[in-house]
C-alpha positions in Angstrom: -3.1 32.4 10.5 -5.5 34.9 12.1 -5.6 37.2 9.2 -8.6 37.1 7.0 -8.7 33.9 5.1 -9.5 33.2 1.5 -11.1 30.2 -0.2 -14.6 28.7 -0.7 -15.2 28.7 3.1 -13.8 32.1 3.9 -16.1 33.8 6.5 -17.3 30.5 7.9 -16.6 30.2 11.6 -16.3 26.7 13.1 -16.5 26.0 16.8 -14.7 22.7 17.1 -15.4 20.8 20.3 -14.1 17.5 18.7 -11.0 15.6 19.6 -8.8 12.6 18.5 -9.5 11.9 14.8 -12.9 11.9 13.1 -13.9 15.4 14.1 -10.4 17.0 13.8 -10.0 15.4 10.4 -13.3 17.1 9.3 -12.5 20.5 10.7 -9.0 20.5 9.2 -10.6 19.9 5.8 -12.8 22.9 6.4 -9.9 25.0 7.6 -7.8 24.1 4.5 -10.4 25.8 2.4 -10.7 29.0 4.4 -12.9 28.3 7.4 -11.9 29.9 10.7 -11.7 26.9 13.0 -11.5 27.5 16.7 -10.4 24.3 18.5 -11.8 24.2 22.0 -9.7 22.1 24.3 -9.8 21.1 27.9 -6.9 22.1 30.2 -5.3 18.7 29.4 -5.7 19.2 25.7 -6.8 16.9 22.9 -5.8 13.3 23.9 -3.7 13.0 20.8 -1.3 15.7 22.0 0.0 13.0 24.4 0.0 10.0 22.0 3.7 9.7 21.4 6.1 8.6 20.2 6.6 9.5 17.4 7.0 13.2 17.5 8.1 15.8 14.9 11.0 18.2 15.0 9.3 20.4 17.5 8.4 17.6 19.9 4.7 17.7 18.8 3.0 14.3 18.7 2.7 13.4 15.0 -0.8 12.0 15.6 -2.0 15.4 16.7 0.0 17.1 14.0 -1.5 15.2 11.2 -5.1 16.5 11.6 -4.9 20.0 13.3 -3.2 22.4 11.0 -4.8 25.8 10.2 -6.6 26.0 13.5 -6.7 28.2 16.6 -6.6 26.6 20.0 -8.3 27.9 23.1 -8.5 26.3 26.5 -12.0 26.3 28.0 -12.7 24.3 31.1 -16.4 23.4 30.6 -16.6 22.3 34.3 -16.0 25.9 35.3 -18.6 28.6 34.9 -16.3 31.1 33.1 -15.1 28.5 30.6 -18.6 27.3 30.0 -19.9 30.8 29.5 -17.2 31.5 26.9 -18.0 28.2 25.1 -21.7 29.1 24.9 -20.7 32.5 23.5 -18.5 30.9 20.9 -21.3 28.5 19.9 -23.7 31.4 19.6 -21.3 33.1 17.2 -20.5 30.1 15.0 -21.7 29.0 11.6 -20.8 25.5 12.4 -20.5 23.6 15.7 -19.0 20.1 15.7 -18.6 17.7 18.5 -17.9 14.0 19.0 -18.6 13.4 22.7 -20.8 10.5 23.7 -24.5 11.4 23.3 -25.8 13.5 26.3 -22.5 15.1 27.2 -23.0 18.3 25.4 -26.6 18.5 26.8 -25.2 18.5 30.3 -23.2 21.6 29.4 -26.1 23.3 27.7 -24.2 23.0 24.4 -26.5 20.5 22.6 -28.2 21.2 19.3 -31.5 22.3 20.7 -30.1 24.9 23.0 -27.5 26.2 20.7 -29.9 26.5 17.8 -32.5 28.2 19.9 -30.0 31.1 20.3 -28.3 30.7 16.9 -30.9 29.5 14.4 -28.5 29.6 11.5 -26.0 27.2 13.1 -25.1 23.9 11.4 -24.6 21.5 14.3 -22.6 18.3 13.6 -22.5 15.4 16.0 -20.2 12.4 15.4 -20.9 9.3 17.5 -19.8 5.7 17.5 -23.2 4.1 17.2 -25.8 6.9 17.0 -27.8 8.5 19.8 -30.3 5.7 20.3 -29.8 2.2 21.7 -26.0 2.5 20.9 -25.5 5.7 22.7 -23.6 4.1 25.6 -21.2 2.2 23.4 -17.6 3.5 23.1 -16.9 4.5 19.6 -13.4 3.2 19.2 -12.2 2.6 15.6 -11.0 -0.9 16.3 -14.2 -1.8 17.9 -16.2 -0.5 15.0 -14.0 -2.4 12.5 -14.8 -5.5 14.4 -18.6 -5.2 15.0 -19.1 -3.4 11.6 -17.9 -6.4 9.6 -14.6 -5.0 8.2 -12.4 -7.3 10.1 -14.4 -10.3 8.9 -13.2 -9.7 5.3 -9.7 -8.5 6.2 -6.7 -10.7 6.8 -5.4 -14.2 5.8 -8.2 -16.7 5.4 -6.3 -19.1 7.6 -5.3 -16.5 10.2 -7.2 -14.3 12.6 -9.3 -11.3 11.5 -7.2 -8.2 10.9 -7.8 -4.5 11.3 -6.8 -2.0 8.6 -3.5 -0.4 9.4 -4.9 3.1 10.0 -8.1 4.2 11.9 -10.0 4.1 8.6 -13.5 4.3 10.0 -12.6 7.6 11.8 -11.3 9.0 8.6 -14.4 7.9 6.6 -16.6 9.4 9.3 -14.7 12.7 9.2 -15.2 12.8 5.4 -18.9 12.1 5.9 -19.1 14.9 8.4 -17.5 17.3 5.9 -20.0 16.3 3.3 -22.9 16.7 5.7 -21.8 20.1 6.9 -21.4 21.4 3.3 -24.8 20.1 2.4 -26.3 21.8 5.4 -24.5 25.1 4.6 -25.9 24.9 1.1 -29.4 24.3 2.5 -28.9 27.3 4.8 -28.1 29.4 1.7 -31.6 28.5 0.4 -33.6 28.7 3.6 -31.7 30.9 6.0 -31.8 28.3 8.7 -29.2 25.8 10.0 -29.8 22.2 10.6 -28.4 19.2 12.5 -25.9 16.8 10.9 -25.5 13.4 12.5 -22.8 11.0 11.5 -21.9 7.7 13.2 -18.9 5.4 12.7 -20.9 2.2 12.3 -23.0 3.5 9.4 -20.0 5.2 7.9 -18.3 1.8 7.7 -21.4 -0.1 6.5 -21.8 2.5 3.6 -18.1 2.0 2.8 -18.4 -1.7 2.4 -20.1 -1.1 -0.9 -19.9 -4.3 -3.0 -19.3 -6.5 0.0 -22.4 -5.2 1.7 -24.5 -5.3 -1.5 -23.6 -8.9 -2.1 -24.6 -9.8 1.4 -28.0 -8.2 1.0 -28.5 -9.8 -2.4 -27.4 -13.4 -1.5 -27.9 -13.6 2.2 -24.3 -15.0 2.4 -21.7 -12.7 4.0 -18.3 -12.8 2.3 -15.2 -14.2 4.1 -11.6 -13.3 4.3 -9.6 -13.8 1.1 -6.4 -12.2 2.1 -5.3 -9.9 -0.7 -7.5 -11.6 -3.3 -10.7 -10.1 -4.8 -14.0 -11.9 -4.5 -15.1 -11.1 -8.0 -11.9 -10.6 -10.1 -8.8 -12.6 -10.7 -5.8 -12.2 -10.9 -6.2 -9.2 -8.6 -3.9 -9.7 -5.7 -0.3 -9.5 -4.4 2.2 -11.7 -6.0 5.9 -12.5 -5.2 8.6 -11.6 -7.8 12.2 -12.5 -7.4 13.0 -9.7 -4.9 9.7 -8.4 -3.4 5.9 -8.3 -3.7 4.0 -6.5 -6.4 0.3 -6.1 -7.1 -1.3 -7.2 -10.4 -4.8 -5.9 -10.9 -6.3 -7.5 -14.0 -9.9 -6.2 -14.7 -10.8 -7.8 -18.0 -9.9 -10.6 -20.5 -7.8 -8.2 -22.7 -5.6 -7.4 -19.7 -5.2 -11.0 -18.9 -4.1 -11.9 -22.4 -1.5 -9.0 -22.2 -0.3 -10.4 -18.8 0.3 -13.8 -20.3 2.2 -12.2 -23.2 4.4 -10.2 -20.9 5.1 -13.2 -18.7 5.9 -15.2 -21.9 3.4 -17.8 -20.7 1.2 -18.7 -23.6 -0.2 -21.7 -21.7 -2.1 -19.3 -19.5 -4.1 -18.0 -22.5 -4.7 -21.6 -23.8 -5.8 -23.0 -20.5 -9.6 -23.3 -20.3 -9.5 -22.8 -16.5 -8.4 -19.2 -17.2 -10.5 -18.4 -20.3 -12.8 -15.9 -18.6 -12.8 -13.9 -15.4 -15.4 -16.3 -13.8 -13.1 -19.3 -14.7 -10.1 -17.5 -13.2 -12.0 -16.7 -10.0 -13.0 -20.4 -9.7 -9.3 -21.4 -10.2 -7.5 -18.5 -8.5 -5.2 -20.8 -6.5 -3.9 -22.6 -9.6 -3.6 -19.3 -11.4 -1.5 -17.8 -8.6 1.0 -20.7 -8.7 1.4 -20.3 -12.5 1.9 -16.5 -12.3 4.4 -16.6 -9.5 6.4 -19.3 -11.2 6.9 -16.9 -14.1 7.4 -13.8 -11.9 10.3 -15.5 -10.1 12.5 -15.0 -13.1 13.0 -11.2 -12.5 12.6 -8.4 -10.1 9.4 -6.6 -9.3 10.6 -3.4 -10.9 11.3 -5.3 -14.1 7.8 -6.7 -14.2 6.1 -3.5 -13.2 7.8 -1.6 -16.1 6.8 -4.2 -18.6 3.3 -4.8 -17.4 2.5 -1.1 -17.2 3.8 -0.6 -20.8 1.5 -3.4 -21.9 -1.5 -1.8 -20.2 -1.7 -4.2 -17.3 -2.2 -2.4 -14.0 0.7 -3.3 -11.7 2.8 -1.7 -9.0 5.2 -2.6 -6.1 3.9 -2.8 -2.5 5.4 0.4 -1.3 5.9 1.5 2.2 4.6 4.9 3.2 7.8 6.7 2.5 8.0 5.1 -1.0 4.3 6.0 -1.6 4.9 9.7 -0.8 8.0 9.6 -3.1 5.9 8.0 -5.9 3.2 10.7 -5.6 6.0 13.4 -5.7 7.4 11.7 -8.9 4.0 12.0 -10.5 3.9 15.7 -9.7 1.0 15.4 -7.3 2.6 17.6 -4.5 1.6 15.3 -1.7 3.4 17.2 1.1 2.0 20.5 2.5 4.2 23.0 4.2 2.8 25.4 6.9 4.6 28.0 9.0 5.3 27.3 12.6 4.5 29.8 15.3 8.3 30.2 15.8 9.5 31.9 12.6 13.0 30.3 13.0 11.6 26.8 13.0 11.4 24.8 9.7 7.9 24.6 8.2 5.6 21.9 9.5 5.2 19.0 7.0 1.9 17.1 6.6 0.0 15.3 3.9 -1.7 17.8 1.6 -5.5 17.8 1.0 -6.6 15.4 -1.7 -9.2 17.9 -2.9 -8.3 20.3 -5.7 -10.5 23.1 -7.0 -9.8 25.2 -10.0 -11.6 28.1 -8.2 -9.6 27.9 -4.9 -6.9 25.5 -3.8 -6.4 24.4 -0.2 -4.2 26.8 1.8 -1.8 25.8 4.5 -1.5 28.8 6.7 -0.2 27.5 10.0 1.1 24.5 11.8 -1.1 22.8 14.4 -1.3 25.2 17.4 0.2 24.8 20.8 -2.4 24.2 23.5 -4.1 27.4 24.3 -2.1 29.4 21.7 -5.1 31.7 21.2 -6.2 32.2 24.8 -6.9 35.8 25.5 -6.8 36.7 21.8 -9.7 38.6 20.2 -11.1 35.4 18.8 -14.8 35.7 19.8 -16.2 38.7 18.0 -16.8 38.5 14.3 -14.8 40.7 11.9 
């Protein structure tokens, strides 16, 4: 992948001191669109190299493999003078430096924003933390912890059960996306001013911003929402329902769709019942409505109902597992799987989920599989072309 890249970010060099998920997710996105990302790893490597099982066909941990394609890997021991000197040279040559250590760690190595930007005024320096660099600097930024203290678990899960986390490290992913946005904004500002700037992203604020309507209702009413399982606080029916064989989702967003739902279910009483006349009525009587809908759904399979509801303009779909979800995207022609060459030319291509971003001017490119630890040690990676 070390040939000259193309794409909107071709020519942008990224010194990537991040590890685990939020930072690597961000730098993979930049790499997909042409940035030259040099992943700096300790002699032990990114922690996620060791998070297995599962592993892919090469024995690579799939956690690491999911967010590190299109990158180079160099091993630099920052505790050793030679490694630290190389890291400082890399930071001085970079357009973007990104790190997600606890606040203060990079300063101990002389790799903090102030010192890097003093030598490299055009650098865009991105720090990702759990809780910012102030009073929360000492707190560990683990995704599960942020889901808890950030309110997400309070609205996730069965109302009669315990709070639940989302089934993926969603806050890390959101923070990685925010880091990408911040870096691109700073690069655009650099185009105008000629100077770089500092980008700061923290997991807690990334989560709070993503709570959108749930956070805005809390601010407006002073009453925080509670867990509703798969129900929606403001719309009904908008939840998971059981058909004869499996679950499906029905997502009714307006009265017209509700009337169409009743027609498909051959349940005219639903349209005639004053408890279900408007969306507000249906929200107030969501439990009675669920019983009526599931009584009708029990007559046939989920696929039967999804086909008929979709034809009638009622949003509906099965609760797919991830393999089914990928197959569904493939059936829609979305090309959800990216193929990238392994370092071993005899190995099958590495498979990962493709970038969700599509540009008419330059699509994402999948040049190489996630690198082996230190794959680019000793290569001529430091000087610019």
